[in-house]
Phi, psi and omega in degrees: 000136180234116180288140177229164177237147175284119180263335182200141171261119183283161183304330180274003179096350177291161184244131172267122185238153176220147177205151179224142176225136178242128178240130178256124178234108184063235179260023184240139175246135179241128183248132175237123180240133180224137171214158179169188183248133181237133172280142180298332179292340181270358179280124181285169184299331180274006178088003180266164179224134176292142181298333179290347180261007181268114181271154180050043185292137172238113184237125179235141178229119181236149179231136174236136177134195186300315182296321179295321179294324182287337182281342180273129179294153179291170184296323180294318178298320180294320179294315180297324178294324178292322182282314185230092188282014182258000000 
């Protein structure tokens, strides 16, 4: 579950929402950002909305920490890939 806030009520009554969640795992931080448009008819009785009902969705996932550093190739690998891409 990702909490969001209504940032704007559009002229047709739809809602533009944004939300961010940060999860810390060990020495790593993971950021999840979501924004999009929700029809008021798609809001469930408990105030939640299924992700499949989010229109114009913009979803970003970023990681900071040791695992993110390990996923990036070293400088030598990057140079060799530019010279010899096979």
